[in-house]
Structure formats: structure tokens, C-alpha cells
C-alpha positions as CSV (number, residue, x, y, z in Angstrom):
1,M,132.2,10.3,-47.9
2,K,134.7,10.8,-50.6
3,S,133.6,14.5,-52.2
4,F,133.4,14.3,-55.7
5,A,134.1,16.9,-58.2
6,I,134.5,18.4,-61.5
7,P,137.8,19.9,-63.5
8,R,138.6,23.3,-62.4
9,A,138.3,26.1,-64.6
10,R,140.9,29.3,-64.9
11,S,139.8,32.3,-63.3
12,D,140.1,35.4,-65.4
13,T,137.8,37.8,-63.9
14,Q,138.8,40.8,-66.3
15,A,137.8,38.9,-69.4
16,L,134.6,37.8,-67.6
17,R,134.0,41.5,-66.9
18,E,135.2,43.0,-70.7
19,T,132.9,40.4,-72.2
20,Y,129.5,41.5,-69.4
21,I,130.0,45.3,-70.5
22,A,130.6,45.0,-74.3
23,S,127.7,43.3,-74.4
24,L,125.3,46.6,-72.7
25,T,124.4,49.5,-74.1
26,P,125.2,52.8,-71.7
27,D,122.3,52.6,-69.7
28,E,122.8,49.6,-69.0
29,I,126.0,49.7,-67.9
30,E,124.9,52.2,-65.3
31,A,121.6,50.5,-64.0
32,T,123.6,47.0,-63.6
33,G,127.0,48.8,-62.1
34,A,129.0,46.4,-64.4
35,R,131.9,48.7,-64.3
36,L,132.2,49.0,-60.3
37,G,134.0,46.7,-58.2
38,A,132.4,44.3,-55.3
39,G,131.5,46.3,-52.1
40,A,130.5,49.4,-53.9
41,R,127.2,51.1,-52.4
42,H,124.8,49.3,-55.6
43,P,122.6,46.4,-55.7
44,R,124.1,44.6,-57.8
45,A,127.7,45.3,-56.6
46,W,127.0,44.9,-52.9
47,V,126.5,41.7,-53.0
48,G,130.0,40.4,-55.4
49,P,130.8,41.2,-58.9
50,P,128.0,42.8,-61.0
51,H,128.9,41.3,-63.9
52,V,128.2,37.6,-62.6
53,Y,125.4,38.4,-60.8
54,D,123.2,36.9,-62.8
55,L,125.4,33.9,-62.8
56,I,125.9,33.6,-59.1
57,G,121.8,33.8,-58.4
58,A,121.7,31.5,-61.0
59,N,124.2,28.8,-59.9
60,Q,122.5,29.0,-56.2
61,F,119.4,28.6,-57.8
62,Q,120.1,25.5,-60.1
63,L,122.6,23.7,-57.0
64,L,118.9,24.5,-54.6
65,L,117.0,22.2,-57.2
66,D,119.9,19.7,-57.7
67,L,119.8,19.3,-54.0
68,G,116.3,18.5,-53.8
69,L,114.5,22.2,-53.4
70,R,110.7,22.2,-54.0
71,D,107.6,24.5,-54.4
72,Y,106.3,23.7,-51.0
73,H,110.0,23.8,-49.0
74,R,110.4,26.1,-46.4
75,F,113.9,28.6,-47.5
76,L,115.8,30.8,-45.5
77,D,117.8,32.6,-47.0
78,V,120.8,34.3,-45.2
79,G,122.8,37.0,-46.3
80,C,120.0,37.8,-48.6
81,G,121.4,41.0,-50.0
82,S,119.4,42.9,-53.1
83,L,117.8,39.3,-53.9
84,R,119.9,37.6,-56.5
85,L,119.2,34.5,-55.5
86,G,115.6,35.5,-53.2
87,R,113.7,37.0,-56.7
88,L,114.2,33.4,-58.0
89,V,113.7,31.5,-55.2
90,I,110.3,33.4,-54.2
91,A,109.0,32.8,-57.7
92,H,109.2,29.6,-57.2
93,L,108.1,28.9,-54.1
94,L,104.4,28.3,-53.0
95,N,103.1,31.6,-50.7
96,D,104.5,32.2,-47.2
97,R,107.6,29.5,-47.4
98,Y,110.3,32.4,-48.3
99,F,112.6,34.4,-45.7
100,G,115.7,36.5,-46.2
101,V,117.5,38.1,-43.7
102,E,119.6,41.2,-43.9
103,P,121.9,44.0,-42.2
104,E,121.7,46.2,-45.2
105,K,117.3,47.2,-45.6
106,D,118.8,49.9,-48.0
107,I,120.5,47.2,-50.5
108,L,117.7,44.7,-50.0
109,D,115.1,47.4,-50.7
110,A,117.0,49.3,-53.8
111,G,117.2,45.0,-55.1
112,C,113.7,44.8,-54.6
113,R,112.8,47.9,-57.0
114,M,115.3,46.5,-59.1
115,H,114.1,43.5,-59.6
116,F,110.0,43.6,-59.2
117,G,109.4,47.6,-59.8
118,A,108.2,48.7,-56.2
119,S,109.7,49.1,-52.4
120,L,109.5,45.9,-50.2
121,E,106.9,47.7,-48.5
122,S,104.9,48.3,-51.3
123,S,105.7,45.4,-53.6
124,Q,103.0,43.3,-54.8
125,V,105.1,40.5,-55.7
126,I,106.6,40.2,-52.3
127,K,102.8,40.6,-50.7
128,A,101.3,37.8,-52.5
129,K,104.0,35.5,-52.1
130,G,104.1,36.2,-48.5
131,A,107.8,36.1,-48.4
132,R,109.3,37.6,-44.8
133,F,112.5,39.4,-43.6
134,A,114.2,40.3,-41.1
135,F,116.9,42.7,-40.5
136,N,119.5,41.9,-37.9
137,T,123.8,40.9,-37.4
138,D,123.2,38.7,-35.4
139,F,121.9,35.6,-37.0
140,D,118.5,35.6,-35.6
141,F,116.3,33.2,-37.3
142,G,113.6,33.4,-34.6
143,F,111.1,35.0,-37.3
144,T,110.8,31.4,-39.4
145,G,108.6,30.4,-36.7
146,G,110.2,27.4,-36.5
147,P,113.1,24.9,-39.0
148,V,113.1,25.4,-42.4
149,D,114.0,22.8,-45.0
150,F,116.7,24.4,-46.9
151,I,119.8,27.4,-46.4
152,F,121.8,29.3,-48.3
153,A,124.6,31.4,-46.8
154,Q,126.2,32.0,-49.9
155,S,129.6,34.4,-49.1
156,I,129.1,35.0,-45.7
157,A,131.7,32.9,-44.0
158,S,134.2,34.8,-46.5
159,H,134.0,37.3,-44.4
160,T,133.4,36.2,-40.8
161,G,136.4,35.1,-38.2
162,P,136.0,32.2,-36.4
163,A,133.7,33.4,-32.9
164,M,131.6,35.1,-35.7
165,T,131.4,31.6,-38.5
166,R,130.7,29.9,-35.0
167,D,127.8,31.9,-34.7
168,L,126.2,31.7,-38.1
169,L,126.4,27.5,-38.1
170,K,125.5,27.4,-34.4
171,A,122.3,29.5,-35.7
172,I,122.0,27.4,-39.2
173,S,122.2,24.3,-37.0
174,G,118.8,25.5,-34.5
175,A,117.0,26.9,-38.2
176,M,117.3,22.7,-39.3
177,H,115.5,19.5,-38.4
178,D,117.0,16.5,-39.4
179,G,116.2,16.2,-43.2
180,S,117.0,19.6,-43.5
181,V,120.0,20.9,-46.3
182,A,122.2,24.0,-45.9
183,M,124.0,25.3,-48.2
184,V,127.4,27.4,-46.8
185,T,129.8,29.0,-48.7
186,F,133.3,29.8,-47.8
187,I,136.6,30.4,-49.3
188,H,139.2,27.5,-49.4
189,C,142.9,27.9,-48.7
190,G,145.5,24.3,-48.6
191,S,147.3,26.2,-45.9
192,A,146.6,26.5,-41.8
193,A,148.6,29.0,-42.0
194,Q,146.8,31.2,-44.6
195,S,143.7,30.1,-42.9
196,N,142.2,32.8,-40.7
197,T,142.5,33.3,-37.2
198,R,141.5,37.3,-37.2
199,E,137.8,37.8,-35.2
200,G,135.5,40.0,-36.6
201,W,133.6,40.9,-39.7
202,F,136.0,41.7,-42.6
203,Y,134.0,43.7,-45.8
204,P,134.6,44.1,-48.5
205,E,137.9,41.6,-47.6
206,C,137.5,38.0,-47.6
207,V,139.0,35.5,-45.8
208,S,139.9,32.1,-45.9
209,Y,140.0,28.6,-44.0
210,T,141.3,25.3,-44.4
211,D,138.6,22.5,-45.1
212,A,140.2,21.3,-41.5
213,A,139.0,24.4,-40.0
214,F,136.0,25.3,-41.4
215,G,134.7,21.5,-40.3
216,G,136.1,22.3,-37.2
217,F,133.4,25.2,-36.9
218,C,130.6,22.8,-38.1
219,A,131.1,20.1,-35.5
220,T,131.3,22.5,-33.0
221,A,127.9,23.3,-34.3
222,G,126.4,19.5,-34.4
223,L,126.5,19.6,-38.2
224,R,128.0,17.1,-41.1
225,A,129.9,19.4,-43.5
226,Y,130.3,18.1,-47.2
227,K,132.7,19.9,-49.7
228,S,130.5,20.0,-52.8
229,E,130.6,21.6,-56.4
230,W,128.5,24.3,-58.2
231,P,127.2,23.4,-61.4
232,L,128.3,23.0,-64.1
233,S,127.2,26.6,-65.7
234,N,129.9,27.8,-63.0
235,L,132.7,27.3,-65.5
236,L,132.7,29.3,-69.2
237,D,135.2,29.3,-71.5
238,D,136.3,32.9,-70.7
239,G,137.0,31.9,-66.3
240,L,135.3,30.7,-63.6
241,V,132.4,32.9,-62.2
242,T,133.0,32.1,-58.4
243,S,135.7,30.0,-56.2
244,Q,133.8,30.3,-53.0
245,Q,133.5,26.0,-52.1
246,P,130.1,25.0,-51.7
247,T,129.5,22.9,-48.5
248,I,126.7,21.2,-47.9
249,L,125.9,21.2,-44.2
250,T,123.5,18.3,-42.2
251,K,122.2,17.1,-39.2
252,S,122.5,13.6,-40.7
253,D,124.3,11.4,-42.9
254,W,124.2,12.6,-46.6
255,Q,124.6,11.1,-49.9
256,P,124.6,12.7,-53.2
257,G,121.7,12.5,-55.6
258,L,121.8,11.7,-59.3
259,S,121.6,15.0,-60.5
260,Q,124.9,15.8,-58.5
261,K,126.9,12.5,-59.3
262,L,126.1,12.7,-63.3
263,S,126.9,16.7,-62.7
264,A,130.8,16.0,-63.8
265,A,129.7,13.5,-67.1
266,M,126.9,14.9,-68.2
267,F,128.0,16.5,-71.5
268,S,131.1,13.8,-71.8
269,G,129.2,12.0,-74.2
270,V,128.2,14.9,-76.5
271,S,129.0,14.5,-80.1
272,R,127.9,16.2,-83.7
273,I,125.6,13.7,-85.3
274,A,124.6,16.2,-88.4
């Protein structure tokens, strides 16, 4: 299937960061970790640049809605971190339908305190919604108790070597039924010479893969892979929110729905009328 595309914006992380920091009070700068670099031991910084924490989570959630996520679906959040996406999905879903996997339990706990005002164990929101979590590094998704409908693995394959990437995709495939949709991001490179061949886990360092290499990993796991695009909110006047390549994975053939087809053109007809 031919991929659909929208124009690429320039990537100016410094401008985005300065704009964000200038909008905060000193206390908010400290609370959000806005001056920290990605990978710092802070619930926002650990999962990526703190100054786009809100935007990345919102883009993930919007993309899931565009792909058809409804409140009755079962959802698996791979590398749920500090609940950047999870806080939105947990509120959206009916009870007992959110599953999060995160090796760093202290980061998840800090995120729970940040968003819900209490630790993971004592959060009334987590208890009321029946959200369930597992803490492992070997992509064991057995705690879901069966296949899920949607999966999101944000910025996992951007830190994994080939063998670990194949393990990730195999585990994702094992958690899917024939109608499931998974979204996995990776960092795209255009040259085979740049495509990562080193094994292991690289964090906060990032690795990149060609489409052919990543597509090969997906095929080995029995998955079909489709290049996708972020919602238009990923493109800002002062920079690109994230350059991670969102990739749709399914077990059967997939076609973009109306919302994906229109995403590049939805504002093309905007004009002033008064």
C-alpha cells in the first residue's frame, strides 16, 4: 500500500524549548523539569524532552482516536513510563481495559503522583479504572490475560538493537488478534550504512533503521507494517514535535480510514470570511 504523507516541518527543538520555558513560573519550571535533557531522572524528562511532554502524549492519543480507539477496547501501553499517554487513555477507556508495561517502577510511580496526586498503590483513579501494570524488561505481556485491541510502543524501537527489536515485535504480535492494531515508532534513516546493527539496549542514546530493516523485523514477527504520519499538531511554526516514525502494524491487510486520508488536507481550505 502506498503511504500517505504530509509536509515535514523544520525541527527546531531549542525554539520550542525556549517558548515553553518562557511560559512557565519558576515553580513550574522545576516541577516540569523543563530545563532538563531527555533521559534525566525526572518523570517527564525520563521519557523524552520535557518541553514537549504534553504534545507527544496528545499526538499519541489523537492518533489512536484516528485509528479507531473506542472506550470499550482493550489497550496495551508498552513502556508506559510516567503515563504521558496513559493518563489520557486511562480516563478515556471503560474500567479494566488499560494495561501498562514499564521496567522503571519508580518512574511510573512518580508519574502517577504527578498526574493523579497519589502513588500507584494508593491512587483512587488507578483503582477505580482498574488499570493494571507489569514491570519487566523481557516484553512479557501475559498479564493482559489475552489479546488486546490496540497497542502503542512509543520510542522503544529507537533504543533497541536488532535482536531486541525482533523480540519486541514478536511479543506485540503475540498480544494481538486478527483485528488488532499496533503503533510502533522508530527513527528512520535513509541509508543502509546508517541502519543500526549493534545489539543491546541504548538509552538515552538513540538508534535508527531503514524502512527495509524495520520492515524485515516486522515480517519476521508475522506482521504487516505501514508507514504512517502523526496528526497535524506534530507540525508547529517553531519546530517539529517529534521525528519518530509512527508505523502501523497489523496481522491482516489494513487501509487508512477517512480521518487518516483527510489529515493532510483538513485545513487546506481555511480562509477568512469576516
